[in-house]
C-alpha positions in Angstrom: -9.3 4.9 -0.2 -6.5 1.9 0.0 -3.7 2.1 2.0 -1.4 1.9 -1.1 -3.2 4.7 -3.0 -2.8 7.1 0.6 1.3 6.5 0.9 0.9 6.9 -3.8 -0.5 10.0 -2.8 1.7 11.0 -0.1 5.0 10.4 -2.1 3.3 12.6 -4.8 2.7 15.4 -2.6 6.2 14.7 -1.2 7.5 15.2 -4.5 5.3 17.8 -5.6 6.9 19.7 -2.1 10.5 19.0 -3.1 10.0 21.1 -6.7 8.5 23.8 -4.8 11.4 24.2 -2.3 13.5 24.4 -5.4 11.9 27.3 -6.8 12.1 28.8 -3.1 16.1 29.0 -3.6 15.3 31.0 -7.0 12.6 33.9 -5.7 14.6 33.7 -2.3 17.6 34.7 -4.1 16.1 37.2 -6.2 13.8 39.0 -3.4 17.1 38.9 -1.0 18.6 41.0 -3.1 16.3 43.4 -3.5 14.7 43.7 0.1 16.0 43.4 3.3 15.8 39.6 4.3 14.5 39.7 7.7 11.7 41.8 5.9 11.4 39.3 3.0 11.1 36.2 5.6 8.7 38.5 7.6 6.0 39.0 4.7 6.5 35.5 3.7 5.1 34.4 6.8 2.4 36.7 7.2 1.7 35.2 4.1 1.9 31.6 5.2 0.2 32.3 8.6 -3.0 33.3 7.2 -2.9 30.2 4.5 -2.4 28.5 7.2 -5.2 29.4 9.6 -7.3 29.6 6.8 -6.5 25.9 6.0 -7.2 25.2 10.0 -10.8 26.9 10.1 -11.6 25.0 7.2 -10.5 21.7 9.0 -12.3 19.2 11.2 -9.9 20.7 13.9 -11.1 23.8 13.9 -9.2 26.7 15.5 -8.1 25.9 18.9 -6.0 27.2 21.5 -3.0 24.9 22.0 -2.2 23.6 25.7 0.5 24.7 27.6 2.5 21.4 26.2 1.6 22.1 22.6 2.8 25.7 22.7 6.1 24.0 24.0 6.3 22.3 21.3 4.6 25.1 18.9 7.7 27.7 20.4 10.6 24.7 19.6 9.1 24.4 15.9 8.7 27.9 15.2 12.0 28.7 16.6 14.0 26.4 14.7 12.2 25.5 11.6 10.5 29.0 10.9 12.4 31.5 12.6 16.2 30.8 12.7 16.2 28.5 9.1 14.5 31.9 7.2 17.5 34.3 9.5 20.1 32.0 7.9 18.1 31.2 4.8 17.6 34.7 3.1 20.8 36.3 4.7 22.7 33.5 3.1 21.1 33.6 -0.3 22.1 37.4 -0.3 25.6 36.5 -0.3 26.3 33.3 -2.6 24.5 31.8 -6.0 20.9 29.9 -5.0 22.8 26.6 -6.6 25.3 26.5 -4.1 23.2 27.2 -1.4 20.9 24.4 -2.6 23.8 22.0 -3.0 24.6 22.6 0.9 21.3 22.1 2.0 21.2 18.6 0.9 23.8 17.8 3.9 19.9 18.0 5.7 19.8 14.0 5.6 23.3 13.3 6.7 23.1 15.5 9.6 20.1 13.9 10.7 22.2 10.5 10.5 24.7 11.8 12.5 22.8 13.1 15.1 20.9 10.0 15.2 24.2 7.7 15.1 26.0 9.9 17.8 23.1 11.2 20.1 20.3 8.9 19.6 22.8 5.9 19.7 21.3 4.7 16.3 23.8 2.3 14.2 24.7 3.6 10.8 27.1 0.4 9.4 29.9 0.8 7.2 27.8 1.4 3.9 26.0 4.7 5.4 29.6 5.8 7.1 30.9 5.4 3.9 27.9 7.7 2.7 28.6 10.1 5.4 32.3 10.7 4.4 31.2 10.9 0.9 28.6 13.9 1.2 31.2 15.4 3.7 33.5 15.5 1.3 31.1 16.8 -1.6 30.0 19.7 0.6 34.0 20.9 1.2 34.2 20.6 -2.6 31.6 22.8 -3.3 32.2 25.2 -0.5 36.2 25.8 -1.6 35.4 25.7 -5.0 37.6 22.3 -5.6 40.2 24.2 -3.9 40.7 22.5 -0.6 43.5 24.6 0.5 41.8 27.6 0.1 40.2 26.5 3.0 42.9 26.9 5.4 44.1 30.1 3.8 40.7 32.5 3.4 38.3 30.4 6.0 34.6 29.4 4.8 32.8 32.2 3.1 29.6 34.1 5.2 27.7 33.2 2.7 28.2 29.1 3.3 28.4 29.5 6.9 24.6 30.9 7.3 23.5 28.3 4.9 24.9 25.5 7.2 23.3 27.2 9.9 20.5 26.4 7.8 20.8 22.9 7.5 21.3 22.7 11.6 17.9 24.5 11.9 16.0 22.7 9.5 17.3 19.0 11.2 16.6 20.7 14.7 13.1 21.1 13.2 12.9 17.5 11.6 14.0 15.7 15.2 11.5 18.0 16.9 8.8 17.4 14.5 8.8 13.4 14.9 7.8 14.2 18.5 5.4 16.9 18.5 3.2 15.7 15.7 2.1 12.9 18.5 0.6 16.3 20.1 -0.5 18.0 17.0 -2.4 17.5 13.5 0.4 18.2 10.9 -1.5 21.3 10.2 -2.2 22.6 13.7 1.7 22.1 14.2 2.4 24.3 11.1 0.2 26.9 11.5 0.9 27.6 15.3 4.4 27.3 14.4 4.3 29.8 11.5 2.6 32.2 13.8 5.3 32.0 16.6 7.9 32.4 13.9 6.1 35.1 12.0 6.1 37.0 15.3 9.9 36.8 15.8 10.6 37.7 12.6 8.7 40.9 12.8 10.0 42.2 16.1 13.2 41.4 14.8 13.2 43.0 11.2 11.4 46.1 13.2 14.1 46.4 15.9 16.9 46.5 12.9 14.7 48.8 11.3 14.6 46.4 8.4 10.8 46.4 8.1 9.6 47.3 4.8 6.5 48.9 4.0 3.9 46.3 2.1 3.3 49.5 0.0 6.9 49.5 -1.2 6.7 46.3 -2.7 6.0 46.1 -6.3 3.4 43.0 -7.7 6.5 41.1 -8.9 8.1 41.4 -5.4 4.5 40.1 -3.8 4.1 37.6 -6.6 7.5 36.3 -5.0 6.3 36.1 -1.6 3.1 34.9 -2.3 5.1 31.7 -3.7 7.5 31.3 -0.6 4.5 32.1 1.9 1.5 29.9 -0.1 3.3 27.3 -1.7 6.5 27.3 -0.6 5.4 27.3 3.6 1.5 26.3 3.9 1.0 23.9 1.3 4.7 22.4 1.0 5.4 22.2 4.7 2.0 20.4 5.9 3.0 18.0 3.3 6.1 17.8 4.7 5.0 17.3 8.3 2.3 14.5 7.0 5.8 12.5 6.0 7.2 12.8 9.2 3.5 11.8 10.7 3.4 8.2 8.3 6.9 7.7 7.1 9.0 8.9 9.7 11.8 11.3 10.0 14.4 9.4 8.3 12.4 8.7 5.4 10.5 11.7 4.5 14.6 13.6 4.8 15.3 11.6 2.0 13.2 13.6 -0.1 14.9 16.6 0.5 17.7 15.2 -1.8 15.5 16.5 -4.9 15.5 20.0 -3.7 19.2 20.8 -5.1 18.5 18.9 -8.6 15.5 21.0 -9.1 17.1 23.9 -7.7 20.1 24.0 -9.7 18.3 23.5 -13.0 15.7 26.3 -12.5 18.7 28.5 -11.5 21.0 27.6 -14.6 17.9 28.2 -16.7 16.1 31.2 -14.7 19.1 33.3 -13.4 21.6 32.3 -15.8 23.9 31.0 -12.7 26.8 28.7 -14.2 27.8 25.2 -12.7 31.6 25.0 -12.4 33.2 21.3 -12.8 34.0 21.2 -9.0 30.2 22.3 -7.7 28.8 19.6 -10.3 31.2 16.9 -9.0 31.1 18.2 -5.3 27.1 18.4 -5.7 27.0 14.7 -6.8 29.3 13.6 -4.1 26.2 15.1 -2.1 23.8 13.3 -3.2 25.4 10.3 -4.1 26.7 10.4 -0.3 23.2 10.8 0.9 21.9 8.0 -0.9 24.2 5.4 0.4 23.3 6.6 3.8 19.8 6.1 3.6 19.1 3.8 1.0 18.9 0.0 2.0 
């Protein structure tokens, strides 16, 4: 298979991953309102971990215990991209509509660019700084519902703060993943990170008394859990990791621009959520700013 064909296949996998992740906002919103958020997150990663280790067992790499260095990378990935991300994600979705959450998550590429500029000394240039400002203004518009003064009067809502925490967790996961992929295959890194995150989510849910029995979940709720675990995690995480390994973190995270598009359209069609003018314009600002920041 030629290099060009391999790249096209990778781009297609990333596109499908973004569509799947767009759907996770809809499914997550429904489940987070019906079940304790930590319980949803735990059962999601029970399914995901089983799927990932089955794929790992079938792969040439097989299931091998990580060495000490690999355990440290897996722990960092599990804490950031699995445990922290899902805590913020499900608690946030329990408080704000899926469409608003998805538009805020579109800030991920901007945060990666800012971290690269401020900490890694990667120059952005005038065009990209304009994109950063544009996206940030768009995010503020979404958060404030177009009423900027309300941020001074009332502050930022708890749901929005949780989703912003979700963004920070994902940026950390992406940047760590860039180095972790030098020590693991994409599948190995995702499987061990999922196992660590699953254990942490289960322990936290149990300590809080929020771990729902699997017998209490309805068939529809189990369907949502399998969507989040098998597709939203096992498949999409591996393909996203492949993108980081081949294309790099900065280029791969640009694909996340499509997540809010899929999520907003799905939330309007499936959940009947309304899209206000302020949210629409703010979302355009976020996505437009991301395009300015990452396009050549």
